[in-house]
C-alpha positions in Angstrom: 148.7 135.6 -168.0 146.8 132.8 -169.8 150.1 131.0 -170.5 151.0 131.2 -166.8 147.7 129.4 -165.9 148.3 126.7 -168.5 151.9 126.2 -167.3 150.7 125.9 -163.7 148.0 123.5 -164.7 150.5 121.2 -166.5 152.7 121.2 -163.4 149.7 120.3 -161.2 148.8 117.4 -163.5 152.3 116.1 -163.5 152.5 116.4 -159.8 149.3 114.4 -159.3 150.5 111.8 -161.8 153.8 111.4 -160.0 152.0 111.1 -156.6 149.7 108.4 -158.0 152.6 106.4 -159.5 154.5 106.6 -156.2 151.4 105.4 -154.3 151.0 102.5 -156.7 154.6 101.5 -156.4 154.3 101.4 -152.6 151.2 99.2 -152.8 152.9 96.9 -155.4 156.0 96.5 -153.2 153.7 95.5 -150.3 152.2 92.7 -152.4 155.5 91.3 -153.6 156.6 88.1 -151.5 159.9 88.6 -149.8 161.2 85.2 -148.5 162.1 84.8 -144.9 165.9 84.5 -144.8 165.6 82.1 -141.9 162.5 79.9 -142.4 161.3 77.6 -139.6 160.2 74.1 -140.4 157.5 72.4 -138.3 158.6 69.0 -136.9 157.5 66.5 -134.3 160.0 65.6 -131.6 160.4 63.1 -128.8 162.7 63.0 -125.8 165.5 60.5 -125.6 165.0 58.7 -122.2 165.8 55.6 -120.3 163.3 52.8 -121.1 162.9 49.1 -120.1 163.3 47.5 -123.5 161.0 44.6 -123.3 158.4 43.5 -125.9 155.8 40.8 -126.3 156.0 39.2 -129.6 152.9 37.5 -131.0 153.2 34.7 -133.5 150.3 33.2 -135.5 150.1 29.7 -137.0 147.6 27.0 -137.8 146.9 23.6 -136.2 148.0 20.5 -138.0 146.7 17.0 -137.0 148.9 14.8 -135.0 148.7 12.2 -137.7 146.9 11.8 -141.0 147.1 8.9 -143.5 145.3 7.5 -146.5 144.1 4.0 -146.0 145.2 1.8 -148.9 144.5 -2.0 -149.3 147.3 -4.5 -149.9 144.9 -6.7 -151.8 142.7 -6.4 -154.9 139.1 -7.3 -155.4 135.5 -6.3 -154.6 134.7 -4.5 -151.4 132.1 -6.6 -149.7 132.0 -4.6 -146.4 132.6 -0.9 -145.7 132.1 -0.1 -142.1 132.8 3.7 -141.9 131.3 7.0 -142.8 132.9 10.4 -143.0 133.1 12.0 -139.5 133.0 8.6 -137.7 135.6 8.0 -135.0 137.4 4.7 -135.2 139.9 2.9 -132.9 143.3 1.6 -133.8 142.8 -1.9 -135.3 139.2 -1.4 -136.1 137.9 -3.0 -139.3 137.4 -0.4 -142.0 136.6 -2.5 -145.0 136.6 -6.1 -146.2 137.6 -7.3 -149.7 136.1 -10.5 -151.1 138.4 -13.4 -150.1 136.2 -16.4 -151.0 138.4 -17.5 -153.9 141.5 -17.4 -151.7 139.8 -19.7 -149.2 139.0 -22.2 -151.9 142.7 -22.2 -152.9 143.8 -22.7 -149.3 141.3 -25.6 -149.0 142.7 -27.2 -152.2 146.3 -26.9 -151.0 145.4 -28.4 -147.6 144.0 -31.5 -149.4 147.2 -31.7 -151.5 149.3 -31.3 -148.3 147.3 -34.1 -146.6 148.1 -36.3 -149.6 151.8 -35.6 -149.5 151.9 -36.3 -145.7 150.2 -39.7 -146.3 152.7 -40.5 -149.1 155.5 -39.6 -146.8 154.4 -42.1 -144.2 154.1 -44.9 -146.8 157.5 -44.0 -148.3 159.2 -44.0 -144.9 157.8 -47.5 -144.1 158.9 -48.8 -147.6 162.4 -47.3 -147.3 162.9 -49.2 -144.1 162.2 -52.5 -146.0 164.3 -51.4 -149.0 161.2 -51.5 -151.1 161.6 -48.0 -152.6 164.6 -45.7 -152.9 165.1 -43.0 -150.3 164.9 -40.3 -152.9 161.1 -40.6 -152.9 161.0 -39.6 -149.2 163.1 -36.5 -149.9 161.0 -35.4 -152.9 157.8 -35.8 -150.8 159.3 -33.8 -147.9 160.1 -31.0 -150.4 156.6 -31.1 -151.8 155.2 -30.8 -148.3 157.4 -27.8 -147.5 156.4 -26.1 -150.8 152.7 -26.7 -150.2 152.9 -25.3 -146.7 154.7 -22.2 -148.0 151.9 -21.7 -150.6 149.3 -22.0 -147.8 151.1 -19.4 -145.7 151.2 -17.0 -148.7 147.5 -17.4 -149.3 146.7 -16.9 -145.6 148.7 -13.7 -145.8 146.6 -12.6 -148.8 143.5 -13.4 -146.9 144.6 -11.3 -143.9 145.3 -8.4 -146.3 141.7 -8.4 -147.4 140.7 -7.1 -144.0 141.6 -3.4 -144.0 142.0 -2.0 -140.5 142.6 1.4 -139.0 146.4 2.0 -138.5 145.6 4.3 -135.5 142.7 5.9 -133.8 141.1 8.9 -135.4 138.3 10.4 -137.4 137.4 9.4 -141.0 137.8 12.6 -142.9 137.3 11.2 -146.4 135.8 8.2 -148.1 136.8 7.4 -151.7 134.8 4.2 -152.4 131.5 2.5 -151.7 130.5 -1.1 -151.0 130.7 -3.0 -154.2 133.6 -1.0 -155.6 136.4 -3.0 -157.2 139.8 -1.8 -156.0 143.3 -2.6 -156.9 146.3 -2.9 -154.5 147.3 0.6 -153.2 144.1 2.4 -154.2 143.1 4.9 -151.5 139.7 4.0 -150.0 139.6 6.4 -147.0 141.5 9.0 -145.0 141.9 8.9 -141.3 143.0 11.9 -139.2 144.2 11.8 -135.6 143.4 15.0 -133.6 143.8 13.7 -130.1 146.7 16.1 -130.1 147.5 18.9 -132.6 150.6 20.6 -133.8 150.6 24.3 -134.0 153.2 25.4 -136.6 154.4 29.0 -136.4 157.1 30.8 -138.4 159.5 32.4 -136.1 161.9 35.2 -137.3 165.6 34.7 -137.0 166.0 37.3 -134.2 163.5 35.4 -132.0 164.1 31.7 -132.8 166.7 31.2 -130.0 164.0 31.9 -127.4 162.5 28.5 -128.3 163.9 25.3 -126.9 162.6 21.7 -127.5 160.5 20.7 -124.5 159.7 24.3 -123.5 156.2 24.9 -122.3 154.2 27.6 -124.1 150.5 28.6 -123.6 148.5 28.6 -126.9 145.4 30.7 -127.6 142.9 30.7 -130.3 140.2 33.1 -131.5 137.6 30.3 -131.4 138.0 30.1 -127.6 139.3 33.6 -126.6 139.1 33.0 -122.9 140.8 29.6 -122.9 144.5 28.8 -122.8 145.9 25.5 -124.0 149.2 24.2 -122.6 151.6 23.5 -125.4 155.1 22.1 -125.6 157.8 22.8 -128.3 158.4 19.5 -130.1 160.3 20.6 -133.2 162.5 23.6 -134.3 163.4 23.6 -138.0 167.1 23.4 -138.7 166.8 25.5 -141.8 164.8 28.7 -142.4 163.1 29.9 -145.5 164.2 32.8 -147.8 162.8 35.3 -145.4 164.8 33.8 -142.5 161.7 32.5 -140.8 162.0 29.1 -139.0 159.0 26.8 -138.5 158.5 25.8 -134.9 156.1 23.1 -133.9 154.2 23.2 -130.6 152.2 20.2 -129.6 148.8 20.7 -127.8 146.6 18.0 -126.3 143.1 18.4 -127.6 140.4 19.3 -125.0 137.0 17.7 -124.6 135.7 21.0 -123.2 137.1 23.2 -125.9 137.7 20.9 -128.8 140.1 22.1 -131.4 140.1 21.1 -135.1 142.9 20.9 -137.7 143.2 24.0 -139.8 142.2 26.4 -137.0 144.4 29.4 -136.2 146.4 29.5 -133.0 148.8 32.0 -131.5 151.5 32.2 -129.0 153.1 35.1 -127.2 156.8 35.3 -126.4 157.6 37.9 -123.7 161.3 38.5 -124.2 163.4 41.0 -122.3 165.5 42.4 -125.1 167.7 44.4 -122.7 167.5 46.1 -119.3 167.0 49.8 -118.9 168.7 51.7 -121.7 168.6 55.0 -123.5 166.1 54.7 -126.3 164.4 56.8 -129.0 161.4 56.0 -131.2 162.2 54.0 -134.4 160.9 56.9 -136.5 163.8 59.1 -135.4 166.5 56.9 -137.0 167.6 57.7 -140.5 170.5 56.6 -142.7 171.8 53.1 -143.1 172.2 50.3 -140.7 176.0 50.8 -140.8 175.7 54.6 -140.2 172.5 55.5 -138.4 171.7 59.2 -137.9 169.1 61.4 -136.4 168.2 65.1 -136.0 168.6 66.7 -132.5 166.8 70.0 -131.8 169.2 72.4 -130.1 168.5 76.1 -129.7 165.7 76.1 -132.3 167.8 74.4 -134.9 168.0 70.8 -136.2 171.5 69.3 -135.9 172.3 66.1 -137.8 174.1 63.7 -135.5 175.7 60.3 -136.0 174.6 57.7 -133.4 175.2 54.0 -132.6 172.3 51.7 -132.0 172.0 48.6 -129.9 168.9 46.5 -129.1 165.7 47.1 -131.0 162.0 46.4 -130.2 158.9 47.0 -132.4 158.8 50.6 -131.2 162.3 51.8 -130.0 166.0 51.7 -130.8 168.6 51.6 -128.0 171.1 54.4 -128.5 174.6 53.4 -127.3 176.6 56.4 -128.5 176.0 60.0 -129.7 173.0 60.9 -127.5 172.2 61.7 -123.9 169.0 61.5 -121.9 166.8 64.6 -122.3 167.9 65.3 -125.9 165.0 66.1 -128.2 165.0 64.1 -131.4 163.0 64.7 -134.6 160.5 61.9 -135.3 158.6 63.4 -138.2 159.5 66.0 -140.9 163.1 65.0 -141.5 162.6 65.1 -145.2 162.4 69.0 -145.0 165.5 69.3 -142.9 169.2 70.0 -143.4 171.9 70.4 -140.8 171.2 73.7 -139.1 167.6 74.2 -140.3 165.5 76.3 -138.0 162.6 74.3 -136.7 159.4 74.7 -134.7 158.9 71.7 -132.4 155.4 70.4 -132.1 
C-alpha cells in the first residue's frame, strides 16, 4: 500500500512537471518574433497631374562701375598742385594735379631766342645771296636750323602740357596715392577715378537659361538696399564663352539714380519669368530615380510599388514633365524609394 502511494506521488510530480514545461513552451513561442511574410513599407506619394510648367528664375550679381581708371602722369617731376581728395567728384578735363614745369619753360625761352637769331640770319643771307655775296648753301643750312629749333620747341610744349594731369572722364576719386610735394616718375599712379553715373550688373546665367537674354533687352533690376525700388536695366553684353560650370556672364547696364543712389560692389538681382512649357503631365523631382538616359519611378498600384520606366521632358526647379510611361492620376512615390523593390507592399502617407 505504501508503495502504491509513492508510485502515485511520482506520477503526480511528473504530471505537474510536464504541465509546467508545456506552459513555459507556449509562453516562449509567444515571445519569439515571427516575421511578416508580406511587410508593408511606409512611403510618401504624390499624384501625377497636369501642370502649367512655368518658373521664375532669380539671378544674383554685383554692380561694377561704368568706368574705372588709374590716373598716371606722362611726365616726371615734383607735384606742385594736387587738387583732389578721396570721395570728390570731378568733371571730365578737370585739373587733377600739376607737375613742376619751370625748367621746361626756361628751355622753351632759350630755344625761342635761338630761333629768333636763326630767323634774323636767314633774312641777311637771303639779301646777300641776291648780290652773290655769300653762297646759297648758307640759306639752306639756316632754314634747316630754324625747322629743327621749331621742332624742339613743339616737343617741349608737349612736355609742358603733359605736366598738367587732367581727369579722363567725369567720376569720383576713389583713391589717392601721392601728396603735394611728392616726386613722381612717368607712369606712376597718382589717383584712381571711378565713374558710377551708370553701373553694370554682372550675373552668371546657367546654360539652360542664357538664350532668354538678348542684347538690348530691358530687364528690371532690384537690390536689397532699396527693396521697394526697381531700376530699369538693359542687357549690354552676353559672354561668348562660359566657365567650367557652364555659366555665362551677362552684363546689364543700369543708370544710377539720384533718389536711390547705387554704389559699385552692391548686390543686385534680376528675375527671369520663363514659360518652360505649356500645360503638361508632371511629377515632383523627388519621384525620379535612375539615370538621365533611363529615368524611373515607383507607381503605387493595389497597395504595391511598381517600378516603371518613364521619359522626361521639360524641367523646372520643382517638377519634371513626363512624356511617356505615366498617366494623370497615377500615384508616384516621392520619399522612401530606398526601401523599395518592384512589388513591395507599401502604405501610402
